[in-house]
C-alpha positions as CSV (number, residue, x, y, z in Angstrom):
1,M,6.9,4.0,1.9
2,K,5.1,5.7,4.6
3,S,4.1,3.8,7.7
4,K,1.0,4.5,9.9
5,F,0.1,3.5,13.4
6,D,-3.1,3.1,15.4
7,T,-2.0,5.8,17.9
8,L,-4.9,5.2,20.3
9,Q,-4.2,1.5,20.6
10,L,-0.5,2.1,20.7
11,K,-0.8,4.6,23.5
12,E,-2.9,2.2,25.6
13,F,-0.3,-0.5,25.1
14,L,2.6,1.8,26.1
15,K,0.6,2.9,29.2
16,D,0.0,-0.7,30.3
17,F,3.6,-1.6,29.7
18,Y,4.8,1.3,31.7
19,A,2.6,0.4,34.6
20,V,4.2,-3.0,34.8
21,V,7.8,-2.4,33.9
22,G,8.2,1.4,34.6
23,I,10.3,2.1,31.5
24,R,9.4,4.9,29.2
25,I,8.9,4.0,25.6
26,S,8.9,6.3,22.5
27,V,7.7,5.1,19.1
28,F,8.8,6.7,15.8
29,D,7.7,6.1,12.3
30,D,9.9,5.1,9.4
31,E,10.7,8.8,8.7
32,F,11.9,9.3,12.3
33,N,8.9,11.3,13.3
34,L,7.6,10.8,16.8
35,V,4.3,8.8,16.8
36,T,3.6,8.6,20.5
37,E,5.3,8.0,23.8
38,Y,4.4,7.2,27.4
39,P,4.7,8.9,29.8
40,E,4.0,11.8,27.4
41,D,6.0,14.4,29.4
42,P,9.7,13.7,29.4
43,P,11.7,13.6,32.7
44,A,12.8,17.0,34.0
45,F,16.3,16.0,33.1
46,C,15.6,15.8,29.4
47,A,13.0,18.6,29.4
48,T,15.7,20.9,30.8
49,I,18.3,19.9,28.2
50,R,15.8,20.4,25.4
51,K,14.9,23.9,26.5
52,K,18.3,25.0,25.3
53,Q,18.8,25.1,21.5
54,H,22.2,23.3,21.6
55,G,20.7,20.7,23.9
56,L,17.7,20.1,21.7
57,E,20.0,19.8,18.7
58,A,22.2,17.3,20.5
59,C,19.2,15.2,21.4
60,M,17.9,15.2,17.9
61,K,21.4,14.3,16.5
62,C,21.7,11.4,19.0
63,D,18.3,10.0,18.1
64,R,19.0,10.2,14.4
65,E,22.3,8.4,14.8
66,A,20.5,5.6,16.7
67,F,17.8,5.4,14.0
68,M,20.5,5.2,11.2
69,R,22.5,2.5,13.0
70,T,19.3,0.5,13.5
71,S,18.2,1.1,9.9
72,R,21.6,-0.2,8.6
73,T,21.8,-3.3,10.8
74,G,18.1,-4.1,11.2
75,E,18.9,-5.1,14.8
76,A,18.2,-3.8,18.3
77,H,20.9,-2.5,20.5
78,N,21.7,-0.6,23.7
79,Y,23.6,2.7,23.7
80,I,24.6,5.6,25.9
81,C,22.9,8.8,24.8
82,H,24.8,12.1,24.5
83,A,23.7,13.1,28.0
84,G,24.9,9.9,29.6
85,L,21.6,8.0,30.0
86,T,21.2,4.4,28.8
87,E,18.7,3.8,26.0
88,A,17.7,0.9,23.8
89,I,16.3,0.9,20.3
90,T,14.8,-1.7,18.0
91,P,13.3,-1.6,14.5
92,V,9.6,-2.3,14.1
93,Q,9.3,-4.3,11.0
94,L,6.4,-5.3,8.7
95,D,6.7,-7.4,5.6
96,N,10.5,-7.3,6.0
97,H,10.5,-3.5,5.8
98,I,11.2,-1.1,8.8
99,V,8.0,0.7,9.5
100,G,9.3,2.5,12.7
101,Y,11.5,2.4,15.8
102,A,10.8,1.8,19.5
103,I,13.1,3.3,22.1
104,F,13.4,2.5,25.8
105,A,14.5,5.9,27.0
106,H,16.0,7.5,30.1
107,M,17.3,4.4,31.9
108,M,19.8,4.4,34.7
109,P,21.4,1.3,36.2
110,Q,21.1,0.8,39.9
111,E,24.7,-0.7,40.1
112,N,27.6,1.8,40.2
113,Y,25.0,4.6,40.5
114,A,27.6,7.1,41.8
115,G,29.9,6.4,38.8
116,R,27.0,6.9,36.3
117,V,25.9,10.1,38.0
118,A,29.5,11.4,37.6
119,E,29.5,10.5,33.9
120,I,26.2,12.3,33.5
121,F,27.6,15.4,35.2
122,S,30.6,15.5,32.9
123,R,28.3,15.2,29.8
124,S,25.3,17.4,30.8
125,R,26.5,20.1,33.3
126,K,26.6,22.6,30.4
127,Y,22.8,22.4,30.0
128,F,21.9,23.2,33.7
129,E,21.9,26.4,35.7
130,S,23.5,24.8,38.7
131,D,24.8,21.4,40.0
132,E,21.9,21.3,42.4
133,Q,19.4,21.6,39.5
134,L,21.2,18.8,37.6
135,L,21.5,16.6,40.7
136,D,17.8,16.9,41.4
137,A,16.9,16.1,37.8
138,V,19.2,13.0,37.8
139,H,17.8,11.7,41.1
140,A,14.3,11.9,39.7
141,I,15.1,9.4,36.9
142,P,14.0,5.8,37.9
143,T,16.8,3.3,38.1
144,H,16.7,-0.3,37.0
145,P,18.9,-3.4,37.6
146,T,21.6,-3.9,35.0
147,S,20.1,-7.2,34.2
148,T,16.8,-5.5,33.3
149,I,18.6,-3.0,31.1
150,N,20.6,-5.8,29.4
151,S,17.3,-7.6,28.8
152,S,15.7,-4.5,27.3
153,I,16.7,-5.5,23.8
154,R,14.7,-8.7,24.1
155,L,11.8,-6.8,25.7
156,L,11.8,-4.3,22.8
157,E,11.9,-7.0,20.2
158,A,8.9,-8.6,21.9
159,I,7.2,-5.2,21.8
160,A,8.0,-4.8,18.1
161,A,6.6,-8.3,17.3
162,F,3.4,-7.4,19.3
163,L,2.9,-4.2,17.3
164,Q,3.0,-6.2,14.1
165,I,0.8,-9.1,15.3
166,S,-1.8,-6.8,16.8
167,K,-1.9,-4.7,13.6
168,V,-1.1,-1.5,15.5
169,T,1.2,-0.6,12.6
170,S,0.7,-0.9,8.8
171,W,1.7,0.7,5.6
172,S,-0.4,3.6,4.2
173,N,-2.0,2.1,1.0
174,Q,-2.1,5.6,-0.6
175,D,1.6,6.0,-0.1
176,I,2.4,2.6,-1.5
177,A,0.3,3.4,-4.5
178,H,2.3,6.6,-5.0
179,Q,5.5,4.6,-4.8
180,V,4.2,2.0,-7.3
181,E,3.0,4.7,-9.7
182,K,6.4,6.4,-9.5
183,F,8.3,3.2,-10.0
184,I,6.3,2.2,-13.0
185,S,6.6,5.6,-14.6
186,N,10.4,5.5,-14.2
187,N,10.8,1.9,-15.4
188,L,8.4,1.5,-18.4
189,S,11.0,0.0,-20.6
190,G,11.9,-2.7,-18.1
191,D,10.3,-5.8,-16.4
192,L,7.0,-4.7,-14.7
193,S,5.6,-8.1,-14.2
194,N,3.4,-8.7,-11.2
195,A,6.0,-11.1,-9.7
196,M,8.7,-8.4,-10.0
197,L,6.5,-5.7,-8.4
198,C,5.6,-8.0,-5.6
199,R,9.2,-8.8,-4.9
200,H,10.3,-5.1,-5.1
201,F,7.6,-3.8,-2.8
202,L,7.4,-7.0,-0.6
203,I,3.7,-7.3,-1.0
204,S,1.5,-10.2,-2.1
205,R,-0.2,-10.5,-5.5
206,T,-3.6,-10.1,-3.8
207,K,-2.4,-6.9,-2.0
208,L,-1.0,-5.5,-5.3
209,Y,-4.3,-6.2,-7.1
210,Q,-6.3,-4.6,-4.3
211,L,-4.0,-1.6,-4.2
212,S,-4.3,-1.1,-7.9
213,K,-8.0,-1.4,-8.1
214,E,-8.5,1.0,-5.1
215,N,-6.1,3.7,-6.4
216,F,-6.0,3.3,-10.2
217,G,-9.4,1.8,-10.9
218,M,-8.1,-1.1,-12.8
219,S,-5.7,-4.1,-12.4
220,I,-2.0,-3.4,-12.2
221,T,-1.5,-5.1,-15.6
222,Q,-4.1,-2.8,-17.2
223,Y,-2.6,0.2,-15.5
224,I,0.9,-0.5,-16.8
225,T,-0.5,-1.0,-20.3
226,V,-2.3,2.4,-20.1
227,M,0.9,4.1,-18.9
228,R,3.0,2.5,-21.7
229,V,0.6,3.7,-24.4
230,E,0.4,7.2,-22.9
231,R,4.2,7.4,-22.9
232,A,4.2,6.2,-26.5
233,K,1.8,8.9,-27.5
234,S,4.0,11.5,-26.0
235,L,7.1,10.1,-27.7
236,L,5.3,9.9,-31.0
237,T,4.4,13.6,-31.0
238,E,7.5,15.0,-29.2
239,T,10.3,13.1,-30.8
240,D,11.4,11.8,-34.2
241,N,12.3,8.4,-32.9
242,S,11.2,5.4,-35.0
243,I,8.1,3.6,-34.0
244,K,10.2,0.5,-33.3
245,D,12.5,2.5,-31.0
246,I,9.4,4.0,-29.1
247,A,7.9,0.5,-28.7
248,D,11.2,-0.6,-27.1
249,R,11.3,2.5,-24.9
250,V,7.9,1.7,-23.4
251,G,8.7,-1.9,-22.8
252,I,6.9,-3.6,-25.7
253,S,9.6,-5.1,-27.8
254,D,7.2,-6.9,-30.2
255,Y,6.6,-4.3,-32.9
256,N,3.5,-5.9,-34.4
257,Y,1.9,-6.4,-31.0
258,F,2.7,-2.7,-30.1
259,C,1.0,-1.5,-33.2
260,K,-2.1,-3.6,-32.6
261,L,-2.3,-2.6,-29.0
262,F,-1.8,1.1,-29.8
263,K,-4.6,1.0,-32.4
264,K,-6.9,-0.9,-30.1
265,M,-6.5,1.7,-27.3
266,T,-6.4,4.9,-29.4
267,G,-8.2,4.0,-32.6
268,L,-5.2,5.0,-34.7
269,T,-2.0,3.3,-35.8
270,P,1.2,4.8,-34.3
271,G,2.0,6.3,-37.7
272,N,-1.4,7.9,-38.1
273,F,-1.3,9.2,-34.6
274,R,2.0,10.8,-35.2
275,R,0.9,12.4,-38.5
276,R,-2.3,13.7,-36.9
277,G,-0.4,15.1,-34.0
278,N,2.0,16.9,-36.3
279,T,-0.8,18.5,-38.2
280,H,-2.0,20.1,-35.0
281,L,1.3,21.6,-34.0
């Protein structure tokens, strides 16, 4: 499913948060695409690294690894990026699905500052033209007490909760509809009850009904019936399978009910439909 964000509201929130805490936040959607961040311009340290192709690739690889770890665990965590800076990431969840990720980026602890700078030099010297350029870029990165950095996970989790409560993030109905349509098409022979679909897509019955009416023009039950009959029509004209077998393959195991339903929707019995189709081949 594809998530969407109210980027204007989100940007205003990130701006206000930065004014209070002074930590840069980046928000990504569920497909790892950047939604927005504040401040919008990265620190000179990161901008310089990303100007070089191998530096940009290293940053993207580091971000993706963080996304994947968080996607697997569903939990927030701190980590040291490939360049030596401290970052924190948390999943942003909605209806028990991850809709995106929030990252506190470019943090440096105030304690053991010299040791951390030495670590950054060992990791990032290859991206800079000189040690002076690297040192200037590092000194421009704001520092934070270790206690603040250690608390960043709780802060990020609070931010993620706010994004959900304030409805800054949501699912794209059109994309959910596409996923529902695809799932139904691939599972016509199985259980497609409302209860099962709600469990699978983690949405309410009301949401499922509204989504179906808006995108399919009918209730979800009616849409599934139409899909099953359309698939049966194709199987009747394209295969030599028995009508009973076709009924089973489209999820209607009651042969008599299938025949009555098929005639009601097409005006023909399955046998007559097949014979008529064959005469037009």
